[in-house]
N, C-alpha and C positions, 0 to 999 in steps of 0.2 A: 161534599161541597161541589165537586166537579159535576156530579149528576144533576144537582139542583140548578146550578148555573146553566147547564146545557138545556134543561127544561125551560127555564125562563127565557133564554135567548132563542131557542128553536120553537117551542110550542106557541109562544106569543109573537114570534117573528120580530123580536126586539133587536134593533141594529145599533144600539148605543151601549157598548160594553163598558166604556169608561164611566158613563152616567150610572150604570148599575153598580159599578165598583164604588162610586162616590156615595150612593145611597146606602150600600152595605156598610161602608166604613163610618158613615154618619150615624147609623143605627147603633153600631158598636160603641162609638164615642159617647152617644147620649146615654146608653145603658150604664157604662162605667161611671160617667159623671153623676147620674142620678143615684146610683148605689153608693158612691162616695159621699154625696151630700146627705144621704139618709143615715150615714154612719155604719153601713153594713160592710164596707170594705175600706181599706186604707190605701191611699194613693200618694205617691211622692209629689211634693210641691214642685211644679215646673219652674225652671229658670233658664236664662239664655245659654249658660254654659252647658247645661244638660241637653237642651235642644240642639245646640251646635255639635255636641258629641254624637248625638243620635241621628243627625240629619243624613250622613252618608249612607247608612244602612237603610234609612227610610226611602231614599231615592231608589235603591235597588228593590226594595219591597214594592214600591209603586210599579216599577218596570215589570216585576214578576207577575203582579196581579193583572196589569193591562195586557201583557203578552199572552197570559193564560186565557183571558176573556176572548181575545181575538182568535186564538187558535181553535177555541171551541166553536167558533162560527163556521169554520171551514173543515174541521176534521172530526170524525166520529170518535166516541169516547174510548173504544177499544184501542184504536191507533194512538190516541193521546197517552194512554197509560203505558203502552209499549215504548213510545218515544221518550217517556219520562225516565226510562232506564238509563238514558244518556246522562241524566243528572247524577246518578250513582257513580258513573265512570268519571265525570268531571270532578265530583267531590273527592273521590279517592286520589285522583291525580293532584288535585289542589292540596290535599293533606300531605301528600308525599313531598311536594316542593315547598309548601309554606311551613309545615309543622314537622317535616322529616319523619312522618309516620309511614312505615313501610307496610305493604299488604302481602299476604301469602300468595303462593302460586295458584291456589284454588280460587281466590278472589279475582285474580287477573284472568283466569280461565273463564269464570262466570261473566266478567265484563266483556271478554271477547265474544262470548255467546250472545250477550246483549246487543253488541254492535251488529252481529250477523242478523239477529231477529229484527232490529230496527231497519236495516238496509233492505232485507227481504220483504218486510212488511210494507215499506214504501213502494217497492217495485210492483208488488202484487195488489196494492190497494186500489179497488175499483173506483173509489171516490177521491183519488189523489188530487190534491190541490197544493201547488207550489207555494202560494202565499201562506196557507195554513201551516204547512210544514216549516216555513221560514219563521213564523211566529212561535211555533212550538220549540224549535231549536233555540231561539232567543230565550224562551221561557226556561229551558233546561240550563242554559248558561247563567241566567240571572238567579235561578233557584239555588244552583250550586254555589254561586258567589255569595248569596244571602246566608246560607247555612255555614259557609266558611268564615264569614266576617262577623256574623251576629254574636257568636260567643265572645270574640275579642272586644266588640263594641259594648257588650254587657259589662265587662270588667272595667273598661274605660269610663263608661257612663256613671258607674258607681262613685268614681272620684269627683264627679261634678255635683253630687247630692250632699245635702247637709247631714243626713243620717249615715252616709257612707255605704248605703245599701240601696238596692232597686228591686222591688218585688215584681212578679210576673204581670200583675194587673197594671202597674205603672208602665211597663214595657208595652203592653197592649194598647194603653191609652196613647202613648207616644207614637206608636206606629200608625194608628188610625187617625188621630187628631192631626198630625203633621202631613198626612196624605191628602187631606181635604183641600187646602189651597192649591196643591199641585194638580189635583184632579180637576178643579175648576178651570185652571189654565189650559189643561189638555182638552177639556170639553169645548172651550172657546176655540182652540186651535183647529180641532177636528170638526168644528161646527155641529157637534152633537146636540147642542141646545136647540137648534132649529128643528131637528128631527123630533126631539122629545116634546116640544111645544105642539107640534102638529100631529103627532102619532096618536091614532085612535086607541092603541093598546093601553096607554096610560089612564084611560077612562074606565078600564075594567077593574072592578074590585078584586077579582081573583089574581090579577097581575101584582097588585100591591101586597096581597097576602103572601104570594110566593117570594116576592122581592124582600119583604120584611123578614120572612122565615129564613131566607138565605143570609140576611144580616145577622140574625141571632146565631145561626149556625157558624158563620164566619167568626163571630166573637168567641164562641166556645173552642173552635179550632185554633184560633190565635193564642188563646190562653194556654191550652194543653200543649201546643207546639213550643211556646216559650218555656213552659215548665220543663218539658222533656229535654229540650236542647240545653237548658240551663243545668240539668242533672247529668247529661251524658255528653255526646260530642257530635260533630257534623256527620261522620260516616254512619254512626249508629242511628242517627236521626233519619238519614236516607234509607238505611237498612230496613227499619220498621215500615217506612213508606212503601217499600217493595212488596210487603206482604199483603197490602190491600188491593193490589192490582187485579187479582183473579176475580173477586166478586164484582168489582167496578166494571171490568171488561165484559163479563157475562151479562150483567144487568144492562149495560149500555147497548149491547147487541140486541137484547130482547126487547127493551123498552122502545128504542128508536128504529127497530127493524132494519138494521144496517145491511146493505147488499154486500155479500161476501162471496169470494170464490174459495174453492177448496185450498188452494195454495196460500191465500191470504189468511184464512182461518188457521191453517197449520202454523204460519209465521207468528200469529198472535199467541197461540198456545205455547209455541217454542219460546217466545219472549217471556211469557209468564213463568215457564219452567226455569229460564235463565235467572229471573228475579228471585225465585225460591231458592235456587242453587246458590245465588249470591248471598242470600240471607243465611243459609246453612253454613256457607264457607266463612262468613264473618263471625258467626256464633262459635265456630270451632277454633 
């Protein structure tokens, strides 16, 4: 998903990340609604109590998506994946203070290595952009907060349903549907509507193919993420995310021909090693 969003934003020179997020979430909402109407899937009937229970985590979800979009405008994919290691650190600390879940010495060692890789990566980044790094750090904080609160909100939201349960498809619908009015407000505030109306890129069929594909991919990621977090926990959820950083980083460097120094390349692979070490420490 990171790769596809980067392609849409960079290759098409599209400078309206919130509008792209709105379109992706609209596609996800329409697909779920159409499948529900056709009887292929079962969706919990929405009510005000359920919406009110889900609203706090939805606000975090929107902030996570928006900050992720804007960080991709300024930072290359390899550095984005390394900085995402900060999410693992924040999640582990959050579990320690919120859920009293202690981590082993190996896990804290891995997180210390992640901090070193993130700092050294930023120092040696030839395309360093303070704004982009600010957006990415915000994304890390919001992503960690999202994973820490989502599991609790899942349990609370079930109390607001008639059936007493809430399946993953209903959660995906809630996330994407409730994000639409917030996205419209943000589009108006940031005046993205003016750019979208006059941008030549929106006249290209290939742009809509890529944007629609990202919407379908976002739907599949949302569903699998909801299911996985529902079955496991926040740190395990972040742990598995650590394992996809190597192929994403390498692909990002090759596809976008990122300018790298030897020291920056070393810091990237050092960060990838720290992520793998973190995953192995958590599994043990």
